C-alpha positions as CSV (number, residue, x, y, z in Angstrom):
1,M,-0.4,-0.2,0.0
2,V,2.6,2.3,0.9
3,V,4.4,2.3,-2.5
4,A,0.9,2.2,-4.0
5,L,0.0,5.7,-2.3
6,A,3.5,7.3,-3.0
7,I,3.2,5.9,-7.2
8,G,-0.2,7.8,-7.2
9,G,1.0,10.7,-4.8
10,F,3.1,11.1,-7.7
11,A,0.8,11.5,-9.7
12,L,-1.4,13.9,-8.4
13,S,1.4,16.3,-8.0
14,L,1.2,16.0,-12.2
15,A,-2.4,17.9,-11.6
16,P,-2.8,21.6,-11.8
17,R,-2.2,23.4,-9.5
18,G,-5.5,24.1,-7.3
19,S,-7.3,21.4,-9.4
20,L,-7.3,19.1,-6.9
21,G,-8.2,21.5,-3.6
22,N,-6.7,21.8,-0.2
23,P,-3.3,19.5,0.3
24,Y,-4.9,18.4,3.4
25,G,-7.8,16.4,1.9
26,L,-5.2,14.1,-0.1
27,Y,-3.4,13.5,2.9
28,A,-7.1,12.0,4.7
29,L,-7.3,10.1,1.4
30,A,-4.2,8.7,2.0
31,A,-5.1,7.8,6.2
32,L,-8.2,5.9,4.9
33,A,-6.6,4.3,2.5
34,L,-3.5,3.2,4.9
35,I,-6.5,2.1,7.9
36,W,-8.2,-0.6,5.5
37,V,-5.1,-1.7,4.5
38,V,-4.5,-2.1,8.6
39,R,-7.7,-3.0,10.1
40,A,-7.6,-6.2,8.8
41,P,-7.8,-8.9,11.2
42,A,-4.7,-10.2,12.3
43,D,-5.3,-13.5,12.4
44,T,-5.9,-13.8,8.8
45,R,-3.3,-13.8,5.4
46,R,-4.5,-11.3,2.5
47,D,-3.5,-10.3,-0.5
48,S,-3.1,-6.0,0.0
49,V,-2.0,-6.0,-3.9
50,L,-6.2,-5.8,-3.7
51,P,-6.5,-3.1,-2.3
52,A,-3.4,-1.0,-3.3
53,L,-3.7,-1.8,-6.5
54,A,-7.1,0.0,-6.2
55,V,-5.9,2.9,-4.3
56,M,-3.4,3.5,-6.9
57,L,-5.9,3.0,-9.8
58,S,-7.7,6.2,-8.0
59,A,-5.0,8.5,-7.5
60,F,-4.7,7.7,-11.6
61,G,-8.0,8.7,-12.5
62,L,-8.0,11.5,-9.7
63,T,-5.5,13.0,-11.8
64,T,-7.5,12.6,-15.3
65,I,-9.9,14.4,-13.9
66,A,-8.4,16.8,-12.7
67,R,-7.1,18.3,-16.1
68,L,-10.1,18.0,-17.1
69,S,-12.3,19.5,-14.8
70,S,-11.2,21.0,-11.0
71,D,-15.0,21.2,-9.9
72,L,-15.2,17.5,-11.0
73,A,-11.7,16.6,-9.5
74,H,-12.8,18.7,-6.1
75,K,-16.1,16.5,-5.7
76,Q,-14.7,12.8,-6.8
77,E,-12.6,13.3,-3.6
78,I,-15.5,13.4,-1.4
79,W,-16.7,10.7,-3.4
80,L,-13.2,8.5,-2.4
81,A,-13.1,9.5,1.0
82,I,-16.7,7.7,1.2
83,S,-16.2,4.4,-1.0
84,L,-13.0,4.5,1.4
85,A,-14.7,4.8,5.0
86,L,-17.8,2.5,3.3
87,A,-15.0,0.1,2.3
88,I,-13.4,0.3,6.0
89,V,-16.9,0.6,7.8
90,A,-18.1,-2.9,5.7
91,G,-15.1,-4.7,6.4
92,P,-15.9,-6.7,9.5
93,A,-19.2,-7.2,7.3
94,F,-17.7,-9.1,4.7
95,D,-14.8,-10.9,7.2
96,S,-18.4,-13.2,7.4
97,F,-19.3,-12.7,3.5
98,R,-20.4,-16.6,3.7
99,R,-23.6,-15.5,6.4
100,M,-24.5,-13.1,3.0
101,S,-25.6,-16.6,1.0
102,A,-28.5,-17.3,3.5
103,Y,-30.3,-14.1,2.2
104,K,-30.0,-15.1,-1.7
105,Y,-33.8,-14.8,-2.3
106,I,-33.2,-10.8,-0.1
107,W,-30.6,-9.5,-3.3
108,V,-32.7,-10.2,-6.0
109,L,-35.7,-9.0,-4.0
110,G,-32.9,-5.1,-3.1
111,A,-32.2,-5.5,-7.3
112,I,-35.7,-5.2,-8.5
113,V,-36.6,-3.1,-5.6
114,L,-33.5,-1.0,-7.6
115,F,-35.1,-1.6,-11.0
116,G,-38.6,0.4,-9.3
117,L,-37.4,2.9,-8.0
118,V,-35.7,3.2,-11.2
119,A,-38.5,3.0,-13.4
120,V,-40.6,5.3,-11.5
121,F,-37.8,8.1,-10.3
122,G,-35.2,7.6,-12.7
123,Q,-33.8,10.4,-14.3
124,E,-32.8,10.3,-18.4
125,V,-29.7,11.8,-20.0
126,N,-28.7,11.8,-23.8
127,G,-30.9,8.2,-23.9
128,A,-30.9,6.2,-21.0
129,K,-32.4,5.9,-18.2
130,L,-30.0,5.5,-15.7
131,W,-30.0,8.2,-12.5
132,I,-32.1,8.5,-9.2
133,P,-31.9,12.8,-8.6
134,F,-31.0,13.2,-4.5
135,G,-31.0,16.5,-4.9
136,P,-28.1,17.9,-6.4
137,V,-25.9,14.6,-6.7
138,Q,-27.0,11.6,-8.5
139,Y,-26.9,8.1,-8.1
140,E,-26.5,4.9,-10.1
141,P,-28.6,2.6,-9.0
142,V,-26.9,-0.3,-11.6
143,E,-24.0,-0.3,-10.0
144,L,-25.3,-2.0,-6.4
145,I,-28.1,-4.2,-9.4
146,K,-24.7,-5.5,-10.8
147,L,-23.4,-6.5,-7.1
148,F,-26.7,-8.4,-5.6
149,I,-26.7,-10.8,-9.2
150,V,-23.8,-11.7,-8.1
151,F,-24.5,-12.2,-4.7
152,F,-28.2,-13.8,-6.1
153,M,-26.0,-16.5,-7.8
154,A,-23.1,-17.5,-6.0
155,A,-25.0,-19.0,-3.3
156,Y,-27.9,-20.8,-5.6
157,L,-25.5,-22.2,-7.6
158,A,-23.6,-23.3,-5.4
159,E,-26.8,-25.7,-4.0
160,T,-27.4,-26.7,-7.3
161,A,-24.9,-27.1,-9.6
162,D,-25.0,-30.2,-9.4
163,V,-28.6,-30.8,-10.2
164,I,-28.3,-28.3,-13.1
165,A,-25.3,-29.3,-14.7
166,A,-26.6,-33.1,-15.0
167,A,-30.0,-32.6,-16.4
168,R,-30.2,-32.9,-19.9
169,W,-29.8,-30.4,-22.2
170,F,-33.8,-31.9,-24.0
171,S,-34.9,-32.0,-19.8
172,L,-37.2,-29.9,-19.8
173,R,-38.3,-30.1,-16.6
174,A,-35.7,-30.3,-15.2
175,N,-33.8,-27.0,-17.0
176,A,-37.3,-25.3,-16.0
177,K,-37.6,-26.3,-11.9
178,Y,-33.6,-24.7,-11.5
179,L,-32.7,-22.6,-13.8
180,G,-35.6,-20.0,-13.3
181,P,-34.4,-18.6,-10.7
182,L,-30.9,-18.5,-12.5
183,F,-32.5,-16.9,-15.7
184,L,-33.9,-13.6,-13.1
185,G,-30.3,-12.2,-14.5
186,W,-30.7,-13.1,-17.3
187,G,-33.7,-11.4,-16.6
188,A,-31.9,-8.2,-15.3
189,S,-30.9,-7.3,-19.0
190,M,-33.0,-7.4,-20.8
191,A,-34.6,-5.5,-18.8
192,I,-32.0,-3.0,-18.0
193,L,-31.7,-3.7,-22.5
194,V,-35.1,-3.1,-22.4
195,F,-36.3,-0.3,-20.1
196,E,-33.1,1.5,-18.9
197,R,-31.8,1.6,-23.0
198,D,-28.6,0.5,-21.3
199,I,-26.6,-1.7,-23.5
200,G,-23.3,-1.7,-21.9
201,M,-24.9,-2.9,-18.9
202,A,-26.6,-5.0,-20.3
203,A,-24.2,-7.1,-21.6
204,L,-21.7,-6.7,-18.2
205,L,-24.6,-9.0,-16.6
206,L,-24.8,-11.1,-18.9
207,A,-21.7,-11.3,-19.5
208,T,-21.2,-12.0,-15.7
209,F,-24.7,-14.7,-15.5
210,V,-22.9,-16.6,-18.6
211,A,-19.3,-16.7,-16.7
212,M,-20.5,-17.4,-13.2
213,L,-23.4,-20.1,-14.4
214,Y,-20.3,-21.3,-16.8
215,V,-18.0,-22.1,-13.7
216,A,-20.2,-23.8,-11.9
217,T,-21.1,-26.0,-13.9
218,R,-19.6,-26.4,-17.3
219,R,-22.7,-26.9,-19.5
220,I,-21.7,-25.0,-23.2
221,D,-25.8,-25.2,-24.4
222,L,-27.1,-22.1,-21.6
223,I,-24.0,-20.3,-22.5
224,V,-24.7,-20.8,-26.5
225,G,-28.7,-20.2,-25.7
226,G,-28.8,-17.9,-23.7
227,A,-25.5,-15.3,-25.4
228,G,-28.4,-15.8,-29.0
229,L,-31.5,-14.2,-26.9
230,F,-29.6,-11.8,-25.9
231,G,-28.1,-11.0,-29.4
232,L,-32.0,-10.7,-29.8
233,A,-32.7,-8.9,-28.0
234,I,-30.0,-6.5,-28.7
235,Y,-31.4,-6.5,-32.3
236,W,-34.6,-5.8,-31.6
237,A,-33.4,-2.7,-29.2
238,A,-31.0,-1.7,-31.9
239,G,-34.6,-0.8,-34.2
240,H,-36.9,0.2,-31.8
241,Y,-35.2,1.9,-29.9
242,T,-33.2,5.5,-31.4
243,Y,-30.5,5.8,-29.4
244,V,-29.5,2.2,-29.3
245,G,-29.5,2.1,-33.2
246,A,-27.6,6.0,-33.3
247,R,-24.7,3.7,-31.1
248,F,-24.7,1.3,-33.2
249,A,-25.0,3.5,-36.4
250,A,-22.0,5.3,-35.1
251,W,-19.8,2.1,-34.6
252,R,-20.0,1.1,-37.8
253,N,-19.3,4.3,-39.7
254,P,-19.0,7.2,-37.8
255,F,-17.7,9.1,-40.0
256,A,-20.9,9.4,-42.0
257,D,-22.0,11.8,-39.8
258,P,-18.8,13.1,-38.8
259,L,-20.5,16.6,-36.3
260,G,-23.0,14.5,-35.2
261,H,-24.4,10.5,-34.6
262,G,-20.4,10.0,-34.7
263,Y,-18.4,13.1,-33.7
264,Q,-17.7,11.4,-30.3
265,A,-16.5,8.2,-31.3
266,L,-14.0,9.5,-33.9
267,Q,-13.2,12.4,-31.2
268,S,-12.2,8.9,-29.3
269,L,-10.0,7.6,-32.1
270,F,-8.4,11.0,-33.1
271,S,-6.8,11.3,-28.7
272,L,-6.0,7.8,-29.5
273,A,-3.9,8.7,-32.7
274,A,-2.2,11.5,-31.4
275,G,-1.2,10.1,-28.0
276,G,0.7,7.7,-30.4
277,L,2.8,5.0,-28.2
278,F,5.0,7.7,-25.6
279,G,1.9,10.6,-25.2
280,T,2.0,14.0,-25.8
281,G,2.9,14.1,-22.0
282,Y,0.0,15.5,-19.4
283,G,-1.2,19.2,-19.8
284,L,0.3,18.9,-23.6
285,G,-3.4,17.1,-25.3
286,H,-6.8,17.8,-26.1
287,P,-8.1,15.8,-23.8
288,G,-10.8,17.6,-23.6
289,F,-12.3,18.1,-27.5
290,I,-14.1,13.8,-26.1
291,P,-17.1,14.7,-25.4
292,A,-17.8,13.4,-21.7
293,A,-14.7,12.4,-21.3
294,E,-14.4,12.5,-17.6
295,T,-16.8,9.0,-17.4
296,D,-17.4,8.1,-20.8
297,L,-13.9,8.0,-22.5
298,V,-11.9,8.1,-20.1
299,Y,-9.8,6.0,-21.3
300,A,-8.9,7.7,-24.5
301,A,-8.1,11.0,-22.7
302,W,-5.7,9.2,-20.4
303,S,-3.5,7.6,-23.3
304,E,-3.7,10.5,-25.0
305,E,-1.3,11.7,-22.5
306,F,0.5,9.0,-21.5
307,G,0.2,6.9,-25.0
308,A,-1.0,3.2,-25.7
309,L,1.8,2.2,-23.2
310,G,1.1,4.4,-20.5
311,G,-2.6,3.1,-21.3
312,M,-1.2,-0.3,-21.7
313,M,-0.4,0.3,-18.2
314,L,-3.8,0.9,-16.8
315,L,-4.8,-2.3,-18.5
316,F,-2.4,-4.9,-16.6
317,A,-3.2,-2.9,-13.4
318,F,-7.1,-4.5,-14.2
319,F,-5.0,-7.2,-15.5
320,L,-3.4,-7.9,-11.8
321,I,-6.7,-7.3,-10.1
322,L,-7.9,-10.0,-12.5
323,W,-5.5,-12.7,-11.9
324,R,-5.3,-12.6,-8.1
325,S,-9.0,-12.3,-7.6
326,L,-9.2,-15.5,-9.6
327,L,-5.9,-17.6,-8.2
328,A,-7.9,-16.5,-4.1
329,A,-11.1,-17.9,-5.6
330,Q,-9.1,-20.9,-6.5
331,R,-7.5,-21.7,-3.1
332,Q,-11.4,-21.4,-1.4
333,P,-12.2,-25.4,0.1
334,D,-15.5,-24.4,-0.8
335,I,-18.4,-23.5,-4.1
336,Y,-19.8,-20.7,-2.3
337,A,-16.1,-18.8,-2.3
338,K,-15.1,-19.7,-5.6
339,L,-18.0,-18.8,-7.2
340,L,-18.3,-15.3,-5.0
341,A,-15.0,-14.2,-6.1
342,T,-15.5,-15.6,-9.5
343,G,-18.3,-14.0,-9.9
344,L,-16.7,-10.0,-8.7
345,A,-13.7,-10.4,-10.8
346,A,-15.5,-10.5,-14.0
347,T,-18.1,-8.2,-13.0
348,L,-14.8,-6.2,-12.4
349,G,-12.9,-7.7,-15.8
350,F,-15.9,-7.5,-18.1
351,Q,-17.0,-4.0,-17.4
352,V,-13.0,-3.0,-18.9
353,F,-13.0,-5.3,-21.7
354,I,-16.7,-3.3,-22.2
355,I,-16.0,0.2,-22.0
356,V,-11.5,-0.1,-23.5
357,G,-13.3,-2.1,-26.4
358,G,-15.7,0.3,-27.2
359,V,-13.4,3.7,-26.7
360,V,-10.8,1.5,-29.5
361,G,-13.5,0.6,-31.6
362,L,-14.3,-3.5,-30.9
363,F,-18.3,-2.7,-30.3
364,P,-20.3,-0.1,-30.0
365,L,-20.3,2.7,-27.3
366,T,-21.4,2.4,-24.2
367,G,-21.7,4.9,-21.9
368,I,-20.4,2.2,-18.2
369,T,-17.0,4.1,-16.8
370,L,-13.8,2.4,-16.6
371,P,-13.3,1.4,-12.4
372,F,-11.7,3.9,-9.9
373,I,-10.5,5.9,-13.7
374,S,-14.2,7.6,-14.6
375,Y,-15.3,10.0,-12.7
376,G,-19.0,8.4,-10.8
377,G,-19.7,9.3,-7.3
378,S,-21.6,5.5,-8.0
379,S,-19.0,3.6,-9.9
380,L,-16.9,4.4,-7.0
381,V,-18.8,3.3,-4.2
382,A,-19.3,0.2,-5.7
383,N,-16.3,-1.0,-7.1
384,F,-14.5,0.0,-3.8
385,L,-17.0,-2.9,-2.2
386,L,-16.5,-5.0,-4.7
387,I,-12.6,-5.5,-4.2
388,A,-12.8,-5.7,-0.4
389,L,-15.1,-7.3,-0.5
390,L,-12.7,-10.1,-2.8
391,W,-9.8,-9.0,-0.3
392,A,-12.0,-10.9,2.0
393,V,-12.9,-13.5,0.5
394,G,-9.4,-14.2,-0.8
395,S,-8.2,-14.9,2.7
396,E,-7.0,-17.7,4.7
397,R,-6.0,-17.9,8.1
398,R,-2.5,-17.8,9.6
399,P,-1.0,-20.6,10.4
400,G,-1.6,-22.0,14.5
401,T,-4.0,-19.4,14.8
402,P,-7.4,-21.6,16.9
403,V,-10.3,-21.7,14.9
404,R,-13.1,-19.2,16.6
405,E,-16.6,-21.3,16.9
406,A,-19.1,-19.6,14.6
407,P,-22.0,-18.1,16.8
408,A,-25.1,-20.7,16.1
């Protein structure tokens, strides 16, 4: 953590003067990060690289946001403090993460309630209905929904994986009996696509659903079937929703409407090209030309000034988080812990893959955030809680430590 704070502190020292406010605020953030790591139970051994990478990436994100907008940078500092504080407060509960499996249907109910709140109180921005306003603050409930779906699936699959794996694909009765509740995960992605018109988060939930289902059952037929139905839903949405259709049109040929729907994608590609291999240098590029650079296209803004090498460095940091999380999943003695860690890691990994793929032109731009880098309090809070939970799941008892009896 000390090394991560040193690297992050150096990155923040590059920010324009006055863009980050009082330096004591940064000292407070560093203190919260240290408290987060130090408060870990002394009788367990944990992979402290996970929280260190999260803090370092957040510092990189704050540096990029400060380059684009000092006002947003000040808000991001506040959200970062809230995220670290919540990770510290939630730590004791996450230490007993296996108890979460007893509330699997509560997580589904919570996701449904959040969907309902968005449908009733949600505010539409740029064609997508994702945010609920609370005075001057807007919160994106889907960031919590993605965690709730993982919690439910890990608990449900831990109980039924063997039965689902043994069922024949043509056995409608067996599949309907045990897969019905599971397809709530697929239904959630469909609901997001249809009612909220958010391609990125719908694809993220489906990818996580598919990954966890395959790890638990190794059934290719379920994966192919779910992906096929999702593809049909995407095709339908592109033809019925102007917002979704415009995203696909801009992806196929941004030059067809360079000053309209294709403008954002083109400016992103121009920034990547201007950065080249080594970048223009911090403060010497023009990332402000990219619409919504601080949220949707922060990877392009970073890569313009730090180059392709800088972009690869970010991706390598995310790869380390994913790799170490999956290693921790393999070491767990029970299937629930394995599935929980796998689902959380898949959520983070697919989110990075979808947004970076959109920036470089592999997929349509989706509008989801790059974890820890993009501006946004909802994403920052959810992803710090995700890392805190992964950190707890991967813990191992130190040799010679007596086992404490859990309360009945």
